[in-house]
Every structure is written in structure tokens, then in C-alpha cells.
C-alpha positions as CSV (number, residue, x, y, z in Angstrom):
1,M,0.0,0.0,0.0
2,A,1.4,3.4,-1.0
3,I,0.2,6.7,0.5
4,L,0.7,9.8,-1.7
5,T,-0.3,13.4,-1.0
6,T,-0.4,16.8,-2.6
7,G,0.6,18.3,0.8
8,P,-1.1,21.5,1.8
9,I,-2.0,23.7,-1.2
10,E,-2.5,27.4,-0.7
11,N,-5.4,28.8,-2.7
12,S,-6.0,32.3,-1.3
13,P,-8.2,34.7,-3.3
14,V,-6.5,37.0,-5.8
15,G,-8.7,40.0,-6.5
16,G,-11.5,38.3,-4.6
17,V,-11.4,35.1,-6.6
18,R,-9.5,31.9,-5.7
19,P,-7.2,30.8,-8.5
20,I,-8.2,27.2,-8.3
21,Q,-11.9,26.4,-8.3
22,Q,-11.7,22.7,-9.2
23,V,-9.2,19.8,-9.0
24,T,-9.1,17.2,-11.6
25,V,-7.5,13.8,-10.6
26,K,-6.5,11.4,-13.4
27,M,-5.7,7.8,-12.5
28,V,-4.2,5.3,-14.9
29,N,-3.6,1.6,-14.4
30,R,-0.9,0.5,-16.9
31,D,-1.1,-3.2,-15.8
32,L,-2.7,-5.3,-18.6
33,V,-3.9,-8.1,-16.2
34,N,-4.3,-6.8,-12.6
35,S,-6.5,-4.2,-11.0
36,S,-5.8,-1.6,-8.3
37,T,-7.8,0.4,-5.8
38,I,-7.4,4.0,-5.0
39,L,-8.8,5.7,-1.9
40,I,-9.2,9.4,-2.4
41,Q,-9.4,11.8,0.6
42,G,-9.8,15.5,0.1
43,F,-9.4,17.9,3.0
44,I,-10.3,21.6,3.5
45,L,-7.5,23.3,5.5
46,N,-9.1,26.1,7.4
47,G,-7.6,25.9,10.8
48,L,-8.9,22.3,11.0
49,R,-8.3,19.5,8.6
50,T,-11.9,18.8,7.5
51,L,-12.7,15.8,5.2
52,H,-14.8,16.9,2.2
53,V,-14.0,14.1,-0.4
54,L,-14.0,10.4,0.4
55,E,-14.2,8.1,-2.6
56,Q,-12.8,4.7,-3.4
57,I,-12.0,3.9,-7.1
58,A,-11.5,0.4,-8.5
59,L,-9.2,0.6,-11.5
60,A,-9.6,-2.3,-13.9
61,P,-6.6,-3.4,-15.9
62,N,-5.5,-0.9,-18.5
63,A,-8.1,1.6,-17.3
64,V,-8.1,5.4,-17.0
65,V,-10.5,7.2,-14.7
66,T,-10.9,11.0,-14.2
67,R,-12.6,12.7,-11.3
68,N,-13.3,16.4,-10.7
69,Y,-13.6,17.8,-7.1
70,L,-14.5,21.2,-5.7
71,A,-11.4,23.1,-4.5
72,N,-12.8,26.6,-3.9
73,F,-11.2,26.9,-0.5
74,D,-8.3,29.0,0.9
75,A,-6.3,25.8,1.4
76,Y,-6.7,22.1,0.7
77,E,-4.9,18.8,0.5
78,F,-5.6,15.5,-1.3
79,V,-4.3,12.1,0.0
80,F,-4.3,9.0,-2.2
81,T,-3.9,5.4,-0.9
82,T,-3.2,2.9,-3.6
83,S,-3.5,-0.9,-3.2
84,G,-4.0,-4.1,-5.2
85,L,-1.9,-6.2,-7.5
86,A,-1.4,-3.4,-9.9
87,E,-0.4,-0.8,-7.3
88,E,3.0,-0.2,-8.8
89,S,1.6,0.2,-12.3
90,T,-0.9,2.8,-11.1
91,D,-0.2,6.5,-11.8
92,I,-2.1,9.5,-10.4
93,S,-1.9,13.2,-11.6
94,V,-3.6,16.2,-10.0
95,W,-4.5,19.4,-11.9
96,G,-5.9,22.7,-10.6
97,K,-8.4,24.5,-12.8
98,N,-10.0,28.0,-12.7
99,G,-13.7,28.8,-12.8
100,S,-13.8,28.4,-16.6
101,G,-12.1,25.0,-16.5
102,T,-8.7,26.1,-17.7
103,I,-5.8,24.2,-16.2
104,I,-3.8,26.5,-13.9
105,G,-1.1,24.0,-13.2
106,A,-0.1,20.5,-12.2
107,Q,0.0,19.9,-8.5
108,R,2.8,17.8,-7.1
109,I,2.2,14.5,-5.4
110,V,4.8,13.1,-2.9
111,A,5.0,9.8,-1.0
112,D,3.8,10.2,2.5
113,E,7.1,8.6,3.8
114,Q,8.9,11.6,2.5
115,L,6.7,13.9,4.6
116,E,7.4,12.0,7.8
117,S,11.2,12.0,7.6
């Protein structure tokens, strides 16, 4: 089981509007035979770490799944827990989008072990 996270992402308003309104998560299972499972947790960071997304995705062999989540908060974080026989063949990318759906930028994902050291 691997635990990956975006870490805390600052999203304070600029001119009264937060730059990122939505987060797109793209998950790819490159294994041709085995499946994987991804637990997605999204947190609002507003003095407390409040869970606002909780979804488990079953990724079939050679599958691609995209999910969009609300991110219109001053700060947020996403945590991904991967498991299954295709865990090592599963990739995740996270993209911030503005209100019109334009990609603002890729958001880094790091292994949780790196955060604890």
C-alpha cells in the first residue's frame, strides 16, 4: 500500500477570486492483467483539517479514470492510498483548474514517507 499526498496547497483569493476552483484527478492503471484500488481523501484546511472528499475507485486493468472535485477553498490537500496487485503500475496526476475549467497547473504528489522524515 502506498500513500501519496499533494501536501497543503494554498489557494488564497486574488482580486476576490481563488485561482483554483476545481481539482481534476486522473488515475491510470498500466497493468494489462491486474486491477488496483485508490482511496481518495480531500481535506479543507481552514484551521482544522476537514474531510470533504471520500471516494474509493476500483481501477480495472489498462483503465483510465478521471474525477473532478470542488477546490474553492483557501487551502486544501488530497491524499491517495493505492493498493491491489497493480499498485506499482498505477499513476495519479492532479490538476488545478480555474472557474472556466482552464488548467492552472499540475499539483505535485509526494510519497507520505517523504513527509514523515
